[in-house]
C-alpha positions, 0 to 999 in steps of 0.5 A: 606224461614224463617228457611231453609238454603238459599243454598237449593234455589240456582241453582249453587254454585261456588267459588267467587274467586280462592283466596277465595275458601271458599266463595261460590255464587249461583243464587237465583231462584227469583233473586239475589244471595245466598252467603255462607262462608263454613268455618263459615257457614254464609249464606246471600241473596245478592240482587246484585253484590255489596252485594256479594263483601261486604260479600266476603270482610268481610269473606275473612280474617282468622277467628279472624284476620284482613287481609291487605284488612281490614287495607286498608279499615280502612285507606280509610274509615277514609280518607272519601273514600266510599265503592264500588264494586271494593273496596270490591273486592280489600279488598277480594283479599288483604285479600286472599294474607295476611289473618293474618295481625293483631288480632281482 
């Protein structure tokens, strides 16, 4: 698999969320998921749903900007709250609503 795009191994590619149509997810034949950001071309293998949510949260804001979800994650991580799948989904959703809150 080295050098080849992971997407060619995916059987089905669907949007992660209606608010994030550029995040595409497909099942990998050997288990896990292939996740692709169609805006930047970034593509990763995600072994579980938590890794998919983390990738979507990281790539949900507008390029070069931080979204509201990124701001909330920064505050909660400074308060000592760890990251979880619902947290990553919340971050992606908030970034979908307000993708240009601050410049990085």
